[in-house]
N, C-alpha and C positions, 0 to 999 in steps of 0.2 A: 524144311518147316510142309506140313500138310496146309492144302490146300482147298476151297471150296469142294472139290468130290470127294476127299479123303476126311471133310469134318462132316459133311453131309452122312456121307457113309457110316461111321463111328455114331454121329448122332441119333440114325436111325436106329442102328444096331440096341443101342443102348436103352430106346423109346421100347424098342419091342421086348426088352427085355426085363425095365422098370418100372414102365407106365402101369400108376396107379399102387406103387408103393409107395410104405410108409417108413420113414428114417429114422429105423431104434436107437443107432447108436451110430456118434463119430469121433474118429480118431485123426489128428490132424499133427503131421511131424513138425518137428522144431525149426524148419528152414525156414525163415521169416519171408524172405524174396520171392516166394510162390503165392502169396495170400497178398492180395489188391485191399482186402481186408484182414482185420486183426484175427487172428485163428481164435481167440477165447469169444469174441463176438461170432464168429463164423458159427463156431461148434454148438452155440445156446439156438442161434438164426433156424439151422436145418436140423436140429431134435423134433422129432414128431409131427415134421413136417411129411407132408402127403406128394408124392409127384404126378402131377397132373398129363405133363407131356416131357417129351425131352425134343429141340429142338435145333437145326441153327441159324444163325445170324452170321452172315459175312463168315468171316473164319472163328469165329464163337460156337461155343455150345451151352442153350441155353437151358434150363433145367426150370419149369413154370412150378411154385409152389404152392401147396396150402397149407395153410398152418392154423394151430388149434383155434386160434382164433378168427379166422378166416372167414364166415357166412356167408360171403357174397364171392368171394371169388377167389385166384391168386391174388397173393400180396409183397408176394417175395419171389424174389428169381435167381438160381446159384450161375453164375457166370462161370465157364470153364474157357480158358485159351489153352490150346497145346501147345503154345510155343514152336519149337524146331523136335524135340521128341518126347514127349506130352503123347502118354497112352491113356484110357476108359477102358478100363477092363470088368466084366460082370462072370464072377466066377464063387465057387463055394469056397468056403471057411479055412476046408481043409486042405488048399491050395496053397502051399506054399510061399508066403509076403515076396514077392521079387525085389531085388536090392531097390535105392532110391522113389519108394512107396512113399509120397506125401499126405494122400490123405485115405482111409478108408469107411465108407459109411455101412453099418449093418442093416440091411433091409427085411423088411417083414417076410419077405419069402423065405427067410434063414440064409442066402446068399451074401454076396457082399459086391459093390461099388469103389473100384481102389482107382486112381489117378496115380501112375506112375511116372516120373521126368526123368532121366538122368543129367540130363543138361543144367535142367531147371528154367528154361525160360518159358515156360509156361504158368500160368497166373489163374488164380482161382480169389471171384469174388461173389460178394454179394449185392443185389441192385434190389432196392426197394420202391417198389411200385404206389407213389405217394397217389391219393383222392384216384385210383384206377381199380378197378377190378377186369376180370374175363371168366369168363361160364368156364366151371369146373368139366369141362370137356376137351378130349386130345381133338376136338377139331376147332378150337378155339383158335382164332388170327392173331397172327404178331402185334404184341402191345409191348409198351416196356421197355425194353433195352431193344434198342433199333440199330447199333452199328452204325460206323461211319459214313458209309458211301451207301452205292443203291444195290439194288439186288441186280446179281446179271444173267440169272435165269427169269427172270419177269420184267424185266424192263423194258417199255416199249423204244419202238424205233425209234421216234423222235424226240424220247428223250436220251437215248443213247447218241445221236448225231448232236443235240446240245452238250454234251458232257465235254467235248474236244475241241468246242468251235473257238478258235483265237487263243488255243494253246499253243505257245512255242515251243514244247518237247516232244522228242519222240516218242511216234507211239505207242513203244512196246514200255518207256517208263510211265505213259498215260495211266497204261495198262495197270499197272503195278503200282499206282496211288492209290491207296486205299480208299480216298475220301470221295474218290469219283464213281470206283466198283472196287467193291468188297467182296474179296472172296479169291479172286483172280491174282496169281503166283506167278513164278516163273515159269513151269514146266505147261501150262494152260496160255499162257501169254503167247510165246513161242509157238506151239502147238496150232494158236488158233491163226496167227497173222501169217501161218503158213497155210492153211485150208483158205483164207481169205486173200493170197496171195500177193501181200505187204509187206516191202521190209521193214525191219523192226524200226530204221533208224528216221523213215520216215515222218517228219512235223508233223502232228499229230490235228492242227489246225489247218492245213492244205491238204488234208485227204479229200476226194471228189465224194458226191452223195454216195454214188454207186460203192464205192470202194466200203464208204463205213457201213452201207447195208449189209455187204459181204462178210465182214467182222461181224456185225452183228449178229447173223446169222449162226456164224463161223462158232461164236464164241458158245451159243447157246448151245450149238451140236456136240461141239466137243467137251462141254462140262457132264451132258446125259448120259453120252455114251462112255466119259470116266467115273459117272457115278453108275451106271448099270454092270461096269468092270470090279465095282467096288475102289475105284481110287487105283495112285501110281505107286508101286511098294519101290521107292529108289533110294531110300535110308532106313531109319525107324518106321517108317508107318505101318501100323497094322490096326486093323477094326478089332468093335469091342468082344469077338472073341478068340482075339491076338492072329488072326488070317491077314494075310498079305493080300492087296488090291493086285489086280491085274493087267491094269490100262498101260504101264509101260510097255506090254506088249506089242500096244496099237503107237507107240511113237511115232511119229514121223519124223521129224529133227531132234527133240530136245536130245542130248549127252550123247548124239550121231555125229559126232567131228567127222568129217574124214572120209565117212560112208557114203555109198552112192545115194544120191535122193532114190526115193519110192516110185518116184513121178517119171522125173526125164534123166537118172543117173546120175546128175553133176555132185562132185563131194560136197557133201553138208559143211557148212564153214561157223564159225567159231569166234566172237567180239565179244568185248565187253563194254557191257552199255549202261551207265548211272551204276559201274560196282557188280551189275549182276553178268553172270553167264550166258553170253545171248547164242541162240543156233537157228539157224534159217540158208535155203536153197537160193544160192544168187542167180538160178536163171528160172525161178518158177513163181520167188517173188520180188517185184516190182515197185 
């Protein structure tokens, strides 16, 4: 499943290509599980809207929209969750439509925005911003849809430390809890814990202040490095142009079971923690 860096990369790429465009036509497939908002309602809401900006909130992609009646700013948001195999592609109408395409938005530029999802775990929804307004500028701050947890890239150290206080679950499981930090998934939890020198099974509420300080730094560093490299392509993930990311070439533990640690040479171990494959170095992580 795409995590924060992959979703950020897709959102930024789509924003560069569609910001300011008007949605002139909407086609939706007949697969109802893809739509959290009824398809007919979504089609009616999207048609005619202008895309103010596209941005990431957690693992969701948020389209801030200005409709024909919106004189005070954004009133609607189109929320896209990529699921495990979802892709947002911006292309010419002449490009053959991929199989498993579930939404096609015709834009005023003449291009199309397509949502493709073979496994159909992705979700599309309309979020109504009741009694709210956002200045119609791509510089507007996040309002409306907020996501379930704290933002890993901007959370202050003190707030980060509070998230784990008194929690009696492994730190790896805590990092994957989207109600605590939204956007961190399996790849970046493993990589961040390695850089912080913390074993995944350590109890979150028992970590020392210095350890949480290291983890706070490592999470933000790993996520920013991954965004810079376009995310990790270990499965179906591609960006808005259909291009794979490169951060998988920088993985130090994830999917490196049995290979020597790049720091100490100890073979990387794999365990299952909370139903998720978890990778760590038994020497570097304590």
